[in-house]
C-alpha positions in Angstrom: 138.9 79.3 93.0 136.0 81.7 92.3 136.7 83.7 89.2 135.2 87.2 89.1 134.7 88.4 85.5 132.9 91.6 83.9 129.4 90.4 83.5 127.2 92.5 81.0 123.4 92.2 81.3 122.4 89.0 79.4 121.2 89.7 75.8 118.8 87.2 74.2 118.4 86.5 70.4 115.6 88.5 68.7 115.0 90.5 71.7 115.1 94.2 71.9 116.5 96.2 74.8 114.0 98.2 76.8 114.1 100.8 79.6 114.7 99.5 82.9 111.5 98.9 85.1 113.5 99.5 88.2 115.9 102.4 89.0 119.3 100.5 89.6 120.8 103.4 91.2 118.0 104.1 93.7 117.6 100.4 94.4 121.3 100.3 95.5 121.0 103.5 97.4 117.9 102.0 99.3 119.8 98.9 100.1 122.5 100.9 101.6 120.1 103.2 103.6 118.5 100.1 105.2 121.7 98.9 106.7 121.6 101.3 109.7 118.6 99.7 111.3 117.9 96.6 109.4 117.8 94.4 112.5 114.6 96.4 113.6 112.8 95.4 110.4 114.2 92.0 109.4 111.1 89.8 110.0 110.4 89.1 106.3 114.2 88.3 105.5 114.3 86.1 108.6 111.3 84.1 107.6 112.3 83.8 104.1 116.0 82.7 105.0 114.9 80.1 107.9 112.5 78.4 105.1 115.5 78.3 102.6 117.9 76.8 105.2 115.2 74.4 106.1 114.9 73.2 102.5 118.6 73.1 102.1 118.9 70.8 105.1 116.7 68.3 103.3 119.4 68.1 100.4 121.8 65.3 100.8 124.7 66.6 98.6 127.5 68.5 100.1 127.4 71.6 97.7 130.6 72.9 99.2 131.0 76.3 97.5 128.0 78.7 97.8 127.0 82.1 96.5 124.7 84.3 98.8 122.6 86.9 96.8 121.2 89.5 99.3 123.2 89.9 102.4 121.9 92.6 104.4 123.4 91.0 107.6 125.7 88.0 108.3 123.1 85.4 109.0 123.1 83.6 105.8 126.9 83.4 105.6 127.2 82.3 109.1 124.4 79.6 108.7 126.2 78.3 105.6 129.6 78.3 107.1 128.2 76.1 110.1 127.4 73.8 107.3 131.2 73.8 106.2 130.5 75.7 103.2 132.8 78.3 101.5 130.6 81.3 100.9 130.8 84.5 98.8 128.1 87.2 99.2 126.8 89.5 96.6 124.3 92.4 97.1 122.9 95.2 94.8 123.9 97.7 97.7 127.4 98.7 98.0 127.5 98.9 102.0 125.7 95.5 102.3 128.2 94.0 100.0 131.1 95.6 101.7 129.8 94.5 105.2 129.5 91.0 104.0 133.1 91.0 102.5 131.5 90.3 99.3 130.8 92.0 96.0 128.4 94.5 94.7 126.2 93.4 91.7 122.8 93.2 90.3 121.4 89.7 89.7 121.0 90.1 85.9 124.6 91.0 85.7 126.4 88.8 88.0 130.2 89.2 88.1 131.1 85.5 88.2 132.5 83.1 85.7 130.5 80.0 84.5 130.5 76.9 86.7 131.7 78.8 89.8 129.5 77.6 92.6 127.7 74.4 93.9 124.9 76.3 95.6 123.2 79.7 95.2 121.0 81.0 97.8 119.0 84.2 96.8 117.0 85.8 99.6 114.8 88.8 99.3 116.0 90.6 96.2 114.5 89.1 93.0 111.2 91.0 93.3 113.0 94.1 92.1 115.5 92.9 89.6 115.0 94.3 86.1 115.6 91.2 84.2 114.3 88.4 86.1 114.5 85.7 83.3 118.1 86.9 82.6 119.0 86.7 86.2 117.8 83.1 86.4 119.7 82.2 83.3 123.0 83.6 84.8 122.3 81.8 88.0 122.0 78.7 86.0 125.1 79.4 84.1 127.3 80.0 87.2 126.2 76.8 88.9 128.3 73.7 88.4 126.6 70.6 86.9 124.2 69.2 89.6 124.4 72.5 91.5 121.5 73.9 93.3 119.7 77.3 93.3 117.3 78.3 96.2 115.5 81.6 96.0 112.8 83.5 97.9 111.2 86.8 97.3 107.8 88.7 97.7 105.4 87.8 95.0 101.8 87.9 93.9 99.3 88.7 96.6 101.5 91.1 98.7 100.4 94.2 100.3 96.6 94.3 99.1 95.5 96.5 102.1 98.4 99.2 101.3 97.7 99.1 97.7 93.9 99.5 98.3 94.7 102.4 100.7 97.1 104.2 98.3 94.5 103.9 95.4 91.7 105.3 97.6 93.9 108.2 98.6 94.8 109.3 95.2 91.3 109.2 93.8 90.6 109.0 90.1 94.3 109.0 88.9 96.1 106.5 91.2 99.9 106.1 90.5 101.7 102.7 90.9 103.3 102.8 94.2 103.7 99.1 94.6 106.0 96.9 92.4 104.6 94.4 89.7 104.5 90.9 91.3 105.4 87.6 90.0 102.9 84.6 90.7 103.7 81.1 91.2 103.0 79.7 87.7 105.1 82.4 86.0 107.9 81.8 88.3 107.9 78.0 87.4 107.7 78.8 83.8 110.7 81.0 84.2 112.7 78.4 85.9 112.0 75.9 83.1 112.7 78.4 80.4 116.0 79.4 82.2 117.2 75.8 81.7 117.0 74.4 85.5 116.3 70.8 85.9 113.7 69.6 88.3 112.3 73.2 88.8 109.9 73.8 91.6 107.9 77.1 92.5 105.5 77.2 95.5 104.5 80.1 97.8 103.3 81.1 101.3 101.3 83.9 102.7 102.7 85.8 105.6 100.3 87.9 107.7 101.4 90.9 109.8 99.2 93.3 111.7 99.7 97.1 112.0 98.1 99.8 114.1 98.6 102.2 111.4 99.7 102.5 107.7 102.7 104.7 108.4 104.2 101.8 110.6 104.0 99.3 107.6 105.5 102.0 105.2 108.3 102.5 107.9 109.0 98.6 107.9 109.0 98.5 104.2 111.5 101.3 104.0 113.5 99.7 106.8 113.9 96.5 104.9 114.9 98.2 101.7 111.5 97.5 100.0 110.4 100.8 99.2 109.3 101.8 95.7 112.2 101.9 93.3 110.3 102.0 89.9 112.1 104.0 87.4 108.7 105.6 86.8 107.3 106.0 90.2 104.7 108.6 90.9 105.3 111.6 93.1 104.5 111.1 96.8 101.0 111.4 98.2 100.1 115.0 99.2 98.9 115.6 102.9 95.3 115.2 101.8 95.9 111.9 99.9 98.0 110.6 102.6 95.2 111.3 105.2 92.6 109.4 103.1 94.9 106.5 102.6 95.5 106.1 106.3 91.8 106.3 107.0 91.0 103.8 104.4 93.7 101.5 105.9 92.2 101.9 109.4 88.7 101.1 108.2 90.0 97.6 107.4 91.3 97.1 111.1 90.1 94.2 113.3 88.3 94.9 116.7 91.6 95.4 118.5 92.5 98.3 115.9 95.1 96.6 114.0 94.9 95.9 110.3 96.1 92.6 108.9 98.2 92.9 105.8 99.5 90.1 103.7 102.9 89.3 102.0 103.0 86.6 99.5 106.4 84.8 99.4 107.6 82.9 96.4 110.1 79.9 97.0 112.0 78.8 93.9 114.3 75.9 93.5 116.1 74.4 90.4 119.2 72.3 89.6 121.8 72.8 87.0 121.4 69.9 84.6 123.8 67.0 84.8 123.7 63.4 83.2 123.7 61.8 86.6 120.2 63.3 87.3 117.0 61.1 87.3 115.1 61.9 84.1 111.5 61.3 83.2 110.6 58.2 81.1 110.6 58.7 77.4 107.0 59.3 76.2 105.4 56.2 74.8 107.9 53.9 76.7 105.2 52.5 79.1 104.5 48.8 79.0 101.1 48.9 80.6 98.4 51.4 79.5 96.8 53.9 81.9 93.5 52.3 81.6 95.0 48.9 82.6 96.8 50.5 85.5 93.6 52.1 86.8 91.5 48.9 86.1 89.8 47.5 89.3 91.1 44.2 90.3 88.6 41.7 91.7 
Protein backbone atom coordinates (compact mmCIF):
# COMPACT_ATOMS: atom_id res chain seq x y z
CA UNK A 1 0.00 0.00 0.00
CA UNK A 2 1.26 3.49 -0.90
CA UNK A 3 0.71 6.01 1.89
CA UNK A 4 0.21 9.65 0.96
CA UNK A 5 1.27 12.10 3.61
CA UNK A 6 1.53 15.88 3.83
CA UNK A 7 5.09 16.62 2.67
CA UNK A 8 6.48 20.08 3.38
CA UNK A 9 9.53 21.26 1.51
CA UNK A 10 12.64 19.64 3.01
CA UNK A 11 14.59 21.77 5.44
CA UNK A 12 18.30 21.23 5.99
CA UNK A 13 20.36 22.08 9.03
CA UNK A 14 22.15 25.42 9.03
CA UNK A 15 20.35 26.42 5.86
CA UNK A 16 18.40 29.62 5.41
CA UNK A 17 15.30 29.71 3.25
CA UNK A 18 15.49 31.73 0.04
CA UNK A 19 12.87 32.95 -2.43
CA UNK A 20 11.91 30.42 -5.07
CA UNK A 21 13.85 30.54 -8.33
CA UNK A 22 10.83 29.31 -10.25
CA UNK A 23 7.23 30.47 -9.97
CA UNK A 24 5.42 27.35 -8.69
CA UNK A 25 1.95 28.59 -9.64
CA UNK A 26 3.01 29.55 -13.17
CA UNK A 27 4.87 26.27 -13.58
CA UNK A 28 1.74 24.29 -12.74
CA UNK A 29 -0.34 26.51 -15.04
CA UNK A 30 2.06 25.99 -17.96
CA UNK A 31 1.92 22.23 -17.37
CA UNK A 32 -1.87 22.36 -17.55
CA UNK A 33 -1.93 24.50 -20.70
CA UNK A 34 0.39 22.16 -22.57
CA UNK A 35 -2.01 19.26 -22.14
CA UNK A 36 -4.25 20.36 -25.02
CA UNK A 37 -1.68 19.73 -27.76
CA UNK A 38 1.19 17.98 -26.05
CA UNK A 39 1.24 15.19 -28.65
CA UNK A 40 2.26 17.77 -31.28
CA UNK A 41 5.33 18.81 -29.25
CA UNK A 42 6.36 15.65 -27.39
CA UNK A 43 9.60 14.81 -29.22
CA UNK A 44 11.88 15.70 -26.28
CA UNK A 45 9.78 13.86 -23.71
CA UNK A 46 9.57 10.87 -26.04
CA UNK A 47 13.35 10.74 -26.53
CA UNK A 48 14.02 10.96 -22.78
CA UNK A 49 11.38 8.40 -21.84
CA UNK A 50 12.58 5.90 -24.47
CA UNK A 51 16.12 6.15 -23.10
CA UNK A 52 14.97 5.70 -19.50
CA UNK A 53 12.93 2.65 -20.44
CA UNK A 54 15.90 1.17 -22.31
CA UNK A 55 18.04 1.60 -19.20
CA UNK A 56 15.35 0.10 -17.01
CA UNK A 57 15.17 -2.93 -19.32
CA UNK A 58 18.80 -3.70 -18.41
CA UNK A 59 17.96 -3.92 -14.70
CA UNK A 60 17.51 -7.47 -13.44
CA UNK A 61 15.47 -6.67 -10.30
CA UNK A 62 11.67 -6.74 -10.49
CA UNK A 63 10.96 -3.36 -8.78
CA UNK A 64 7.20 -4.00 -8.64
CA UNK A 65 5.87 -0.64 -7.33
CA UNK A 66 6.77 2.47 -9.32
CA UNK A 67 6.27 6.23 -9.13
CA UNK A 68 6.27 8.25 -12.36
CA UNK A 69 7.12 11.93 -11.90
CA UNK A 70 6.11 13.96 -14.93
CA UNK A 71 3.11 12.42 -16.70
CA UNK A 72 1.94 14.60 -19.61
CA UNK A 73 0.45 11.54 -21.28
CA UNK A 74 -0.12 7.90 -20.43
CA UNK A 75 2.94 6.48 -22.17
CA UNK A 76 5.16 6.03 -19.11
CA UNK A 77 2.40 4.39 -17.10
CA UNK A 78 1.50 2.08 -19.99
CA UNK A 79 5.11 1.03 -20.52
CA UNK A 80 5.64 0.22 -16.85
CA UNK A 81 2.35 -1.61 -16.53
CA UNK A 82 3.41 -3.73 -19.49
CA UNK A 83 6.38 -4.68 -17.29
CA UNK A 84 3.87 -5.87 -14.64
CA UNK A 85 4.49 -2.91 -12.32
CA UNK A 86 1.98 -1.12 -10.12
CA UNK A 87 2.22 2.57 -11.05
CA UNK A 88 1.35 5.86 -9.36
CA UNK A 89 1.79 9.15 -11.23
CA UNK A 90 2.70 12.57 -9.88
CA UNK A 91 2.92 15.83 -11.83
CA UNK A 92 3.38 19.52 -10.96
CA UNK A 93 0.31 20.29 -13.10
CA UNK A 94 -3.20 19.61 -11.83
CA UNK A 95 -4.65 18.54 -15.19
CA UNK A 96 -1.70 16.30 -16.01
CA UNK A 97 -1.98 14.60 -12.63
CA UNK A 98 -5.75 14.20 -12.92
CA UNK A 99 -5.55 12.78 -16.45
CA UNK A 100 -3.01 10.21 -15.24
CA UNK A 101 -5.17 9.29 -12.26
CA UNK A 102 -2.37 10.46 -9.99
CA UNK A 103 -1.59 13.26 -7.57
CA UNK A 104 -0.39 16.82 -8.05
CA UNK A 105 2.85 17.75 -6.33
CA UNK A 106 6.22 19.42 -6.68
CA UNK A 107 9.29 17.21 -6.69
CA UNK A 108 10.77 18.98 -3.66
CA UNK A 109 7.55 18.37 -1.68
CA UNK A 110 6.48 14.87 -2.72
CA UNK A 111 3.37 13.73 -0.79
CA UNK A 112 4.48 10.15 -0.14
CA UNK A 113 5.68 8.32 2.94
CA UNK A 114 9.22 7.01 3.26
CA UNK A 115 9.97 3.65 1.64
CA UNK A 116 6.85 3.65 -0.55
CA UNK A 117 8.32 2.64 -3.93
CA UNK A 118 10.80 0.28 -5.54
CA UNK A 119 11.27 2.48 -8.61
CA UNK A 120 11.04 6.18 -9.41
CA UNK A 121 10.98 7.32 -13.04
CA UNK A 122 11.29 11.11 -13.28
CA UNK A 123 11.04 12.35 -16.85
CA UNK A 124 11.32 15.92 -18.04
CA UNK A 125 10.57 18.08 -14.99
CA UNK A 126 13.63 18.35 -12.74
CA UNK A 127 15.11 21.21 -14.77
CA UNK A 128 12.56 23.61 -13.24
CA UNK A 129 12.24 22.38 -9.65
CA UNK A 130 13.15 25.00 -7.05
CA UNK A 131 15.10 22.75 -4.69
CA UNK A 132 16.79 20.07 -6.79
CA UNK A 133 19.01 18.80 -3.92
CA UNK A 134 15.93 18.54 -1.71
CA UNK A 135 13.97 16.77 -4.45
CA UNK A 136 16.70 14.14 -4.83
CA UNK A 137 16.84 13.65 -1.06
CA UNK A 138 13.07 13.12 -0.97
CA UNK A 139 13.20 10.65 -3.86
CA UNK A 140 15.86 8.69 -2.01
CA UNK A 141 13.74 8.66 1.13
CA UNK A 142 10.56 7.39 -0.53
CA UNK A 143 12.43 4.55 -2.21
CA UNK A 144 12.62 1.20 -0.45
CA UNK A 145 16.09 -0.21 0.27
CA UNK A 146 17.73 -1.29 -3.00
CA UNK A 147 15.16 0.74 -4.94
CA UNK A 148 16.14 2.55 -8.14
CA UNK A 149 15.74 6.17 -9.27
CA UNK A 150 15.99 7.01 -12.97
CA UNK A 151 15.66 10.61 -14.17
CA UNK A 152 16.06 12.65 -17.34
CA UNK A 153 15.77 16.38 -17.93
CA UNK A 154 17.20 19.20 -20.04
CA UNK A 155 20.59 20.36 -18.78
CA UNK A 156 23.71 22.34 -19.60
CA UNK A 157 24.29 23.19 -23.25
CA UNK A 158 20.60 23.53 -24.09
CA UNK A 159 19.29 26.16 -26.53
CA UNK A 160 22.51 28.03 -27.35
CA UNK A 161 21.09 29.51 -30.58
CA UNK A 162 17.95 30.76 -28.89
CA UNK A 163 19.90 32.20 -25.98
CA UNK A 164 22.24 34.08 -28.33
CA UNK A 165 19.35 35.36 -30.42
CA UNK A 166 17.42 36.69 -27.42
CA UNK A 167 20.52 38.41 -26.07
CA UNK A 168 21.12 40.03 -29.47
CA UNK A 169 17.52 41.19 -29.64
CA UNK A 170 17.68 42.89 -26.24
CA UNK A 171 20.96 44.71 -26.86
CA UNK A 172 22.93 46.10 -23.93
CA UNK A 173 20.59 44.99 -21.13
CA UNK A 174 19.53 41.39 -21.85
CA UNK A 175 17.14 39.67 -19.48
CA UNK A 176 17.21 36.04 -18.38
CA UNK A 177 14.77 34.27 -20.67
CA UNK A 178 16.28 30.77 -20.37
CA UNK A 179 16.46 28.78 -17.14
CA UNK A 180 19.71 28.05 -15.27
CA UNK A 181 21.07 24.69 -16.38
CA UNK A 182 22.68 21.83 -14.45
CA UNK A 183 25.79 20.13 -15.88
CA UNK A 184 26.79 16.48 -15.59
CA UNK A 185 29.41 16.98 -12.87
CA UNK A 186 27.04 18.97 -10.66
CA UNK A 187 24.32 16.38 -11.16
CA UNK A 188 26.64 13.58 -10.09
CA UNK A 189 27.64 15.52 -6.98
CA UNK A 190 23.99 16.12 -6.11
CA UNK A 191 23.21 12.40 -6.39
CA UNK A 192 26.02 11.53 -4.03
CA UNK A 193 25.05 14.24 -1.54
CA UNK A 194 21.45 13.00 -1.62
CA UNK A 195 22.68 9.62 -0.36
CA UNK A 196 22.23 7.48 -3.46
CA UNK A 197 24.40 4.42 -3.83
CA UNK A 198 26.13 3.77 -7.16
CA UNK A 199 25.21 7.22 -8.54
CA UNK A 200 25.61 7.76 -12.27
CA UNK A 201 25.15 10.97 -14.26
CA UNK A 202 25.71 11.21 -17.99
CA UNK A 203 24.40 13.28 -20.87
CA UNK A 204 23.47 13.37 -24.51
CA UNK A 205 22.94 16.16 -27.03
CA UNK A 206 19.79 16.24 -29.13
CA UNK A 207 19.85 18.36 -32.31
CA UNK A 208 16.65 19.79 -33.75
CA UNK A 209 16.35 22.04 -36.81
CA UNK A 210 13.96 24.94 -37.28
CA UNK A 211 13.03 27.20 -40.17
CA UNK A 212 12.46 30.11 -37.78
CA UNK A 213 12.78 31.01 -34.11
CA UNK A 214 9.05 31.37 -33.52
CA UNK A 215 8.48 27.69 -34.32
CA UNK A 216 11.12 26.75 -31.74
CA UNK A 217 9.46 28.93 -29.11
CA UNK A 218 6.08 27.42 -30.04
CA UNK A 219 7.48 23.93 -29.45
CA UNK A 220 8.90 24.96 -26.07
CA UNK A 221 5.54 26.34 -24.96
CA UNK A 222 3.80 23.22 -26.28
CA UNK A 223 5.95 20.95 -24.12
CA UNK A 224 5.55 23.15 -21.03
CA UNK A 225 9.16 24.37 -21.22
CA UNK A 226 8.55 28.10 -21.37
CA UNK A 227 10.13 30.56 -18.95
CA UNK A 228 8.75 30.10 -15.42
CA UNK A 229 11.45 32.02 -13.56
CA UNK A 230 10.05 33.99 -10.64
CA UNK A 231 12.05 37.01 -11.79
CA UNK A 232 11.50 36.60 -15.52
CA UNK A 233 11.98 39.73 -17.66
CA UNK A 234 9.20 41.35 -19.70
CA UNK A 235 8.53 39.97 -23.16
CA UNK A 236 10.57 41.30 -26.05
CA UNK A 237 9.17 44.30 -27.84
CA UNK A 238 8.48 44.13 -31.56
CA UNK A 239 11.87 45.57 -32.54
CA UNK A 240 13.74 43.27 -30.17
CA UNK A 241 11.83 40.22 -31.38
CA UNK A 242 12.61 41.09 -34.99
CA UNK A 243 16.30 41.44 -34.14
CA UNK A 244 16.30 38.10 -32.31
CA UNK A 245 14.63 36.36 -35.24
CA UNK A 246 17.15 37.83 -37.66
CA UNK A 247 20.05 36.69 -35.48
CA UNK A 248 18.59 33.18 -35.27
CA UNK A 249 18.15 33.07 -39.05
CA UNK A 250 21.78 34.12 -39.62
CA UNK A 251 22.88 30.81 -38.09
CA UNK A 252 20.86 28.80 -40.61
CA UNK A 253 22.34 26.08 -42.78
CA UNK A 254 22.14 26.40 -46.60
CA UNK A 255 18.66 24.85 -46.55
CA UNK A 256 17.40 27.74 -44.41
CA UNK A 257 17.00 25.76 -41.19
CA UNK A 258 18.90 26.53 -38.00
CA UNK A 259 20.26 23.68 -35.90
CA UNK A 260 19.42 24.06 -32.21
CA UNK A 261 20.69 21.77 -29.46
CA UNK A 262 19.15 20.42 -26.26
CA UNK A 263 21.44 18.81 -23.72
CA UNK A 264 19.77 15.95 -21.84
CA UNK A 265 20.99 14.74 -18.46
CA UNK A 266 20.37 11.18 -17.32
CA UNK A 267 20.65 10.29 -13.64
CA UNK A 268 20.46 6.99 -11.82
CA UNK A 269 20.99 5.95 -8.24
CA UNK A 270 19.99 3.25 -5.78
CA UNK A 271 18.64 3.50 -2.26
CA UNK A 272 21.45 2.03 -0.12
CA UNK A 273 21.01 -1.54 1.08
CA UNK A 274 23.41 -3.94 2.85
CA UNK A 275 23.06 -6.43 -0.01
CA UNK A 276 24.68 -4.05 -2.50
CA UNK A 277 28.28 -4.48 -3.58
CA UNK A 278 30.65 -2.05 -1.89
CA UNK A 279 34.07 -0.79 -2.93
CA UNK A 280 37.00 -2.41 -1.17
CA UNK A 281 38.23 -0.71 2.00
CA UNK A 282 41.06 1.70 1.32
CA UNK A 283 44.41 0.09 2.03
CA UNK A 284 43.05 -3.46 1.85
CA UNK A 285 44.80 -4.38 -1.42
CA UNK A 286 47.39 -7.15 -1.18
CA UNK A 287 49.25 -6.10 -4.37
CA UNK A 288 50.55 -2.58 -4.98
CA UNK A 289 49.56 -0.63 -8.07
CA UNK A 290 53.18 -0.58 -9.21
CA UNK A 291 53.35 -4.38 -9.02
CA UNK A 292 50.06 -4.76 -10.83
CA UNK A 293 51.23 -2.58 -13.70
CA UNK A 294 54.74 -4.06 -13.85
CA UNK A 295 55.42 -5.62 -17.21
CA UNK A 296 55.91 -9.37 -17.13
CA UNK A 297 58.64 -10.93 -19.24
